[in-house]
N, C-alpha and C positions, 0 to 999 in steps of 0.2 A: 809355737814361732812358725809362721807359713813359709814356703823358700821354692821359689821358684825359677826353673832356671830354662835361660830359652837362647836357644841357637839358630841363629839365623844368616843366610851369605851375609857378609861385608858390604859397604857398602849404603850404610842409612847414615843419616848426619848425626849429631851429637845431640841437635836437636828433636826429633827424633821418635831416637830410640831415649832420650828426657821422657818425653807424650809419652813415650810404650809401657814405662816405668812405673810413671804418676795414675794412664785407664789399669797396670794392671793390679796398682795395691787400693787403688780406689773401688775397685772389683771386689777385691778378697775381705777390705771393710764393710762393703756393700752389704754385701751376699755369705759371707761366714761370719762376720763379726769378728774380724781380726784387727789389732792393735797396728796401727800405721808404723811407730817406730818399731814394732816386730815384726814387720812385713822388708822379707830379702826376697830382693829380685836381681838377679845374675844376669846380663847380657854378654853373651860369647858370641863375635864374627866371625864367623869360618869363611877360611880362602876357600876362594870354588877351584883350585886343585888340591883341596881336602876333602870335596864333599864329592860324593860317585852316584851316579843312577842309573841303573840297569847296567853296571858293571863298566862304564867309561866315568871318568872325574866331568864335573862340569866342564870346568875350561877345558876339555877337549872336546865338549860335544858343539 
C-alpha cells in the first residue's frame, strides 16, 4: 500500500488539492502498478508562520 505525504504552504484550493491527489494516485498506478483503492495520499497545509527557511519564518520574509 503506497503512502504519500505532501507538505506544502497553505493557500491552495480544494480543487487544486483534489487534482494533485488524483495525479499522484494515477502516477503510482501507472508507474508502480499500485492499486488505486490501496493508495493513500495525505495533504498537509502548513501555515507560513510554521515554515522557516534561512533561519526565518516565511511569514517574516
